[in-house]
N, CA, C and O of each residue as an XYZ file, in Angstrom:
512
protein
N       0.825     -1.183      0.000
C       0.000      0.000      0.000
C       0.867      1.243      0.000
O       0.491      2.261      0.580
N       2.012      1.173     -0.637
C       2.851      2.347     -0.787
C       2.328      3.203     -1.927
O       1.637      2.707     -2.817
N       2.656      4.484     -1.899
C       2.319      5.427     -2.968
C       0.829      5.470     -3.275
O       0.433      5.447     -4.440
N       0.013      5.531     -2.251
C      -1.423      5.636     -2.460
C      -1.815      7.095     -2.568
O      -1.124      7.974     -2.053
N      -2.916      7.347     -3.234
C      -3.418      8.710     -3.325
C      -4.936      8.683     -3.326
O      -5.555      7.667     -3.643
N      -5.523      9.814     -2.968
C      -6.977      9.898     -2.890
C      -7.573      9.821     -4.287
O      -6.978     10.301     -5.253
N      -8.739      9.222     -4.388
C      -9.423      9.117     -5.656
C     -10.676      9.996     -5.616
O     -11.434      9.966     -4.647
N     -10.881     10.767     -6.661
C     -12.068     11.606     -6.768
C     -13.106     10.821     -7.545
O     -12.814     10.310     -8.626
N     -14.295     10.720     -7.020
C     -15.371      9.961     -7.634
C     -16.410     10.910     -8.206
O     -16.790     11.889     -7.565
N     -16.860     10.617     -9.402
C     -17.910     11.415    -10.044
C     -19.205     10.604     -9.998
O     -19.249      9.465    -10.463
N     -20.237     11.189     -9.446
C     -21.543     10.552     -9.410
C     -22.525     11.554     -9.986
O     -22.741     12.626     -9.422
N     -23.119     11.194    -11.118
C     -24.084     12.058    -11.806
C     -23.504     13.462    -11.978
O     -24.163     14.456    -11.671
N     -22.259     13.535    -12.473
C     -21.570     14.799    -12.734
C     -21.366     15.651    -11.496
O     -21.163     16.860    -11.617
N     -21.413     15.056    -10.298
C     -21.151     15.778     -9.056
C     -19.878     15.195     -8.449
O     -19.792     13.989     -8.214
N     -18.899     16.049     -8.199
C     -17.628     15.583     -7.649
C     -17.743     15.399     -6.146
O     -18.196     16.293     -5.431
N     -17.331     14.237     -5.680
C     -17.266     13.971     -4.253
C     -15.783     13.924     -3.921
O     -15.124     12.911     -4.157
N     -15.257     15.006     -3.379
C     -13.810     15.141     -3.216
C     -13.314     14.574     -1.894
O     -12.404     13.746     -1.884
N     -13.874     14.990     -0.816
C     -13.365     14.494      0.451
C     -14.515     14.327      1.422
O     -15.291     15.251      1.663
N     -14.606     13.166      1.954
C     -15.624     12.863      2.949
C     -14.914     12.603      4.267
O     -13.851     11.983      4.287
N     -15.489     13.066      5.361
C     -14.929     12.767      6.676
C     -15.101     11.274      6.922
O     -16.121     10.689      6.555
N     -14.122     10.676      7.531
C     -14.229      9.261      7.836
C     -13.807      9.022      9.270
O     -12.972      9.740      9.820
N     -14.393      8.010      9.860
C     -14.029      7.643     11.222
C     -12.600      7.140     11.259
O     -12.169      6.421     10.357
N     -11.864      7.512     12.290
C     -10.510      7.005     12.474
C      -9.452      7.731     11.681
O      -8.293      7.317     11.693
N      -9.809      8.812     10.984
C      -8.832      9.519     10.152
C      -7.665     10.031     10.979
O      -6.522      9.985     10.526
N      -7.932     10.513     12.176
C      -6.863     11.037     13.025
C      -5.905      9.933     13.451
O      -4.689     10.128     13.440
N      -6.444      8.770     13.828
C      -5.603      7.648     14.232
C      -4.803      7.122     13.046
O      -3.636      6.758     13.187
N      -5.441      7.083     11.870
C      -4.761      6.598     10.671
C      -3.578      7.498     10.320
O      -2.534      7.013      9.883
N      -3.741      8.799     10.512
C      -2.661      9.735     10.209
C      -1.438      9.479     11.085
O      -0.314      9.773     10.677
N      -1.642      8.939     12.272
C      -0.540      8.661     13.197
C       0.154      7.331     12.902
O       1.235      7.070     13.431
N      -0.450      6.490     12.066
C       0.054      5.151     11.804
C       1.257      5.196     10.876
O       1.194      5.794      9.802
N       2.343      4.572     11.281
C       3.545      4.436     10.450
C       3.404      3.135      9.664
O       3.693      2.058     10.186
N       2.958      3.233      8.406
C       2.678      2.046      7.598
C       3.922      1.200      7.372
O       3.835     -0.026      7.311
N       5.061      1.833      7.249
C       6.306      1.085      7.050
C       6.582      0.189      8.253
O       6.897     -0.990      8.090
N       6.466      0.732      9.441
C       6.690     -0.063     10.653
C       5.612     -1.133     10.799
O       5.913     -2.259     11.193
N       4.354     -0.797     10.485
C       3.241     -1.737     10.614
C       3.455     -2.966      9.730
O       3.219     -4.092     10.166
N       3.899     -2.753      8.493
C       4.047     -3.884      7.575
C       5.241     -4.754      7.919
O       5.326     -5.883      7.434
N       6.161     -4.276      8.733
C       7.309     -5.090      9.122
C       6.912     -6.229     10.043
O       7.544     -7.285     10.018
N       5.889     -6.044     10.849
C       5.557     -7.091     11.814
C       4.217     -7.756     11.575
O       3.874     -8.697     12.290
N       3.444     -7.303     10.593
C       2.186     -7.984     10.286
C       2.345     -8.794      9.014
O       3.220     -8.512      8.196
N       1.521     -9.774      8.852
C       1.574    -10.651      7.700
C       0.200    -10.687      7.067
O      -0.751    -11.201      7.656
N       0.092    -10.136      5.854
C      -1.156    -10.145      5.085
C      -2.319     -9.548      5.862
O      -3.438    -10.056      5.793
N      -2.065     -8.486      6.595
C      -3.084     -7.752      7.336
C      -3.682     -8.546      8.487
O      -4.689     -8.126      9.057
N      -3.091     -9.681      8.845
C      -3.570    -10.453      9.971
C      -2.660    -10.207     11.157
O      -1.476    -10.544     11.114
N      -3.189     -9.635     12.196
C      -2.390     -9.350     13.372
C      -2.541    -10.437     14.403
O      -3.318    -11.379     14.246
N      -1.813    -10.288     15.411
C      -1.859    -11.183     16.548
C      -1.082    -10.492     17.642
O      -0.776     -9.304     17.545
N      -0.765    -11.228     18.674
C       0.045    -10.667     19.742
C       1.434    -10.375     19.173
O       2.048    -11.254     18.569
N       1.933     -9.160     19.356
C       3.253     -8.799     18.854
C       4.303     -9.179     19.885
O       4.281     -8.705     21.021
N       5.222    -10.041     19.470
C       6.267    -10.533     20.359
C       7.591    -10.560     19.609
O       7.605    -10.680     18.384
N       8.710    -10.448     20.336
C      10.003    -10.631     19.684
C      10.221    -12.112     19.397
O      10.142    -12.945     20.299
N      10.495    -12.431     18.140
C      10.689    -13.811     17.709
C      12.110    -13.940     17.172
O      12.561    -13.119     16.373
N      12.801    -14.972     17.617
C      14.156    -15.239     17.142
C      14.106    -16.403     16.158
O      13.530    -17.455     16.437
N      14.729    -16.182     14.992
C      14.753    -17.193     13.941
C      16.168    -17.328     13.402
O      16.946    -16.374     13.407
N      16.485    -18.523     12.939
C      17.766    -18.793     12.297
C      17.479    -19.076     10.825
O      16.612    -19.885     10.495
N      18.218    -18.400      9.943
C      18.036    -18.515      8.495
C      19.324    -18.983      7.832
O      20.421    -18.732      8.332
N      19.176    -19.664      6.705
C      20.330    -19.923      5.855
C      20.803    -18.583      5.301
O      19.989    -17.698      5.036
N      22.112    -18.431      5.125
C      22.669    -17.160      4.670
C      22.013    -16.639      3.392
O      21.866    -15.427      3.230
N      21.621    -17.519      2.497
C      21.026    -17.095      1.224
C      19.670    -16.398      1.396
O      19.136    -15.840      0.437
N      19.112    -16.427      2.610
C      17.791    -15.842      2.855
C      17.843    -14.391      3.337
O      16.806    -13.829      3.687
N      19.026    -13.776      3.361
C      19.128    -12.403      3.849
C      18.211    -11.456      3.068
O      17.592    -10.577      3.668
N      18.113    -11.614      1.770
C      17.240    -10.763      0.965
C      15.779    -10.886      1.384
O      15.071     -9.884      1.483
N      15.331    -12.108      1.630
C      13.941    -12.328      2.053
C      13.681    -11.697      3.414
O      12.603    -11.154      3.656
N      14.668    -11.769      4.300
C      14.523    -11.182      5.639
C      14.444     -9.662      5.530
O      13.605     -9.037      6.179
N      15.310     -9.063      4.715
C      15.277     -7.604      4.543
C      13.988     -7.162      3.854
O      13.437     -6.117      4.199
N      13.498     -7.937      2.887
C      12.226     -7.605      2.234
C      11.090     -7.589      3.240
O      10.213     -6.726      3.177
N      11.099     -8.536      4.164
C       9.999     -8.657      5.126
C      10.127     -7.690      6.293
O       9.135     -7.094      6.712
N      11.330     -7.526      6.823
C      11.508     -6.776      8.072
C      12.272     -5.460      7.914
O      12.427     -4.717      8.882
N      12.742     -5.172      6.721
C      13.434     -3.915      6.479
C      14.947     -4.060      6.501
O      15.492     -5.048      6.994
N      15.601     -3.059      5.960
C      17.061     -3.083      5.844
C      17.772     -2.832      7.164
O      18.977     -3.061      7.274
N      17.038     -2.362      8.168
C      17.674     -2.064      9.454
C      17.648     -3.254     10.414
O      17.995     -3.106     11.585
N      17.240     -4.436      9.931
C      17.218     -5.628     10.765
C      18.654     -5.991     11.163
O      19.572     -5.901     10.348
N      18.837     -6.398     12.414
C      20.159     -6.774     12.911
C      20.308     -8.291     12.804
O      19.567     -9.052     13.425
N      21.292     -8.708     11.994
C      21.559    -10.134     11.807
C      22.865    -10.484     12.505
O      23.865     -9.776     12.382
N      22.834    -11.578     13.231
C      24.018    -12.064     13.948
C      24.437    -13.401     13.326
O      23.593    -14.221     12.963
N      25.727    -13.603     13.211
C      26.230    -14.869     12.671
C      25.905    -15.994     13.647
O      26.220    -15.914     14.834
N      25.275    -17.036     13.133
C      24.972    -18.229     13.934
C      26.093    -19.258     13.759
O      26.610    -19.812     14.729
N      26.454    -19.496     12.495
C      27.583    -20.344     12.132
C      27.965    -19.951     10.709
O      27.500    -18.922     10.218
N      28.791    -20.735     10.041
C      29.258    -20.350      8.704
C      28.155    -20.347      7.651
O      28.306    -19.707      6.610
N      27.063    -21.040      7.895
C      25.990    -21.142      6.898
C      24.688    -20.476      7.311
O      23.734    -20.463      6.533
N      24.624    -19.914      8.535
C      23.363    -19.385      9.055
C      23.564    -18.061      9.787
O      24.646    -17.764     10.294
N      22.488    -17.274      9.826
C      22.453    -16.071     10.652
C      21.184    -16.085     11.484
O      20.228    -16.793     11.166
N      21.180    -15.303     12.546
C      20.063    -15.253     13.490
C      19.543    -13.829     13.574
O      20.325    -12.878     13.591
N      18.218    -13.678     13.626
C      17.592    -12.373     13.831
C      16.531    -12.497     14.919
O      15.942    -13.559     15.118
N      16.302    -11.395     15.611
C      15.175    -11.288     16.523
C      14.387    -10.074     16.068
O      14.905     -8.958     16.042
N      13.129    -10.300     15.709
C      12.277     -9.242     15.176
C      10.917     -9.283     15.865
O      10.473    -10.337     16.322
N      10.264     -8.133     15.933
C       8.901     -8.080     16.466
C       7.950     -8.579     15.396
O       7.984     -8.122     14.253
N       7.103     -9.520     15.776
C       6.185    -10.156     14.836
C       4.797    -10.227     15.458
O       4.655    -10.560     16.635
N       3.778     -9.914     14.669
C       2.395    -10.159     15.074
C       2.121    -11.622     14.740
O       1.830    -11.957     13.592
N       2.214    -12.479     15.729
C       2.124    -13.927     15.509
C       0.705    -14.286     15.091
O      -0.264    -13.951     15.774
N       0.601    -14.973     13.956
C      -0.687    -15.372     13.392
C      -0.457    -16.580     12.496
O       0.681    -16.980     12.256
N      -1.546    -17.153     12.007
C      -1.413    -18.268     11.056
C      -0.680    -17.816      9.799
O       0.041    -18.606      9.189
N      -0.855    -16.544      9.398
C      -0.166    -16.051      8.217
C       1.340    -15.963      8.458
O       2.120    -16.205      7.537
N       1.764    -15.622      9.677
C       3.186    -15.644     10.003
C       3.718    -17.068      9.883
O       4.762    -17.298      9.271
N       2.992    -18.027     10.473
C       3.432    -19.419     10.383
C       3.473    -19.874      8.928
O       4.357    -20.640      8.545
N       2.535    -19.415      8.121
C       2.524    -19.751      6.698
C       3.747    -19.195      5.978
O       4.324    -19.853      5.112
N       4.139    -17.966      6.347
C       5.344    -17.365      5.757
C       6.570    -18.201      6.113
O       7.404    -18.485      5.254
N       6.673    -18.591      7.378
C       7.800    -19.419      7.815
C       7.785    -20.745      7.057
O       8.818    -21.194      6.560
N       6.607    -21.368      6.971
C       6.486    -22.642      6.265
C       6.905    -22.500      4.810
O       7.562    -23.384      4.261
N       6.528    -21.393      4.185
C       6.860    -21.151      2.786
C       8.355    -21.075      2.531
O       8.802    -21.318      1.410
N       9.123    -20.748      3.537
C      10.576    -20.689      3.389
C      11.236    -22.053      3.604
O      12.443    -22.213      3.421
N      10.419    -23.025      3.993
C      10.891    -24.401      4.101
C      12.036    -24.585      5.078
O      12.009    -24.062      6.192
N      13.044    -25.332      4.650
C      14.176    -25.671      5.513
C      15.159    -24.515      5.656
O      16.183    -24.655      6.325
N      14.862    -23.379      5.040
C      15.776    -22.232      5.088
C      15.622    -21.417      6.365
O      16.401    -20.493      6.602
N      14.622    -21.744      7.200
C      14.389    -20.985      8.428
C      13.941    -21.925      9.543
O      13.335    -22.969      9.303
N      14.263    -21.518     10.774
C      13.806    -22.263     11.954
C      13.542    -21.259     13.061
O      14.389    -20.417     13.359
N      12.370    -21.346     13.670
C      12.038    -20.501     14.823
C      12.744    -21.106     16.034
O      12.619    -22.303     16.292
N      13.490    -20.278     16.782
C      14.164    -20.815     17.967
C      13.636    -20.215     19.268
O      14.013    -20.667     20.349
N      12.787    -19.226     19.183
C      12.215    -18.678     20.407
C      11.264    -17.547     20.108
O      11.342    -16.930     19.046
N      10.374    -17.270     21.027
C      10.165    -17.934     22.313
C       9.493    -19.302     22.133
O       8.987    -19.635     21.062
N       9.509    -20.060     23.197
C       8.963    -21.418     23.163
C       7.496    -21.431     22.721
O       7.075    -22.339     22.005
N       6.721    -20.434     23.142
C       5.296    -20.395     22.767
C       5.110    -20.268     21.257
O       4.163    -20.830     20.706
N       5.987    -19.549     20.589
C       5.891    -19.397     19.130
C       6.352    -20.678     18.444
O       5.760    -21.092     17.447
N       7.405    -21.311     18.969
C       7.821    -22.613     18.439
C       6.683    -23.616     18.549
O       6.394    -24.343     17.599
N       6.037    -23.653     19.714
C       4.916    -24.578     19.918
C       3.748    -24.237     18.994
O       3.071    -25.133     18.490
N       3.515    -22.954     18.774
C       2.465    -22.542     17.845
C       2.736    -23.028     16.431
O       1.819    -23.453     15.728
N       3.991    -22.966     16.014
C       4.370    -23.458     14.681
C       4.163    -24.963     14.605
O       3.628    -25.465     13.617
N       4.581    -25.688     15.642
C       4.389    -27.135     15.660
C       2.913    -27.496     15.571
O       2.532    -28.413     14.842
N       2.084    -26.769     16.315
C       0.639    -27.030     16.299
C       0.048    -26.744     14.928
O      -0.757    -27.527     14.423
N       0.446    -25.619     14.315
C      -0.068    -25.273     12.986
C       0.299    -26.359     11.973
O      -0.531    -26.741     11.148
N       1.530    -26.855     12.031
C       1.957    -27.912     11.117
C       1.197    -29.214     11.373
O       0.796    -29.895     10.430
N       0.999    -29.559     12.652
C       0.273    -30.777     13.007
C      -1.186    -30.692     12.545
O      -1.738    -31.668     12.038
N      -1.806    -29.521     12.721
C      -3.201    -29.350     12.303
C      -3.345    -29.529     10.801
O      -4.299    -30.151     10.335
N      -2.402    -28.988     10.044
C      -2.465    -29.133      8.593
C      -2.178    -30.577      8.183
O      -2.860    -31.122      7.316
N      -1.173    -31.197      8.801
C      -0.842    -32.593      8.475
C      -2.032    -33.518      8.750
O      -2.279    -34.468      8.008
N      -2.764    -33.223      9.830
C      -3.915    -34.065     10.191
C      -4.995    -34.040      9.114
O      -5.747    -35.004      8.974
N      -5.081    -32.965      8.360
C      -6.091    -32.879      7.279
C      -5.809    -33.866      6.161
O      -6.710    -34.189      5.387
N      -4.580    -34.352      6.058
C      -4.180    -35.222      4.960
C      -3.975    -36.670      5.400
O      -3.444    -37.480      4.640
N      -4.384    -36.994      6.603
C      -4.201    -38.340      7.123
C      -5.343    -39.278      6.739
O      -5.215    -40.495      6.879
N      -6.411    -38.750      6.276
C      -7.560    -39.622      5.932
C      -7.485    -40.142      4.537
O      -8.369    -40.882      4.106
C-alpha cells in the first residue's frame, strides 16, 4: 500500500472530493512502514520478539519482510540469526512454512509450539 493517493469519484456529474471518515486522526498517526514489518497479510496477533535462524542465502527475504535495518548475527558459517517483532498469526506461520528448511524458529517457546501445532493441524487434514 505504498504510494497511495486519494481518488475523486464522479456521481451524476457531481464531484465527491473528500468525505470525513471515522478514524482519520488515528490513521494519520500510523507508520505504515513499521506496521508492515511485523504484520503478515493484514492479519495481526500478539506482537512478540521472535528469534529465527536462516540460511545465509535468505538475507534478501529477511530484509524484504523486516526492512534493511534488521540486525543479523552470525549463527555459524551457513546461518544467521535475527530477533524481530512479529504479530504472531497463522499467516506468520505460513510465511515461515513457505521458506521451508531455510528458516527455523528458535524462540520464544510459545511461538515454536504454535508453529508445531499449525503444522500438526495441517498434516492431520491429509491423514484420511
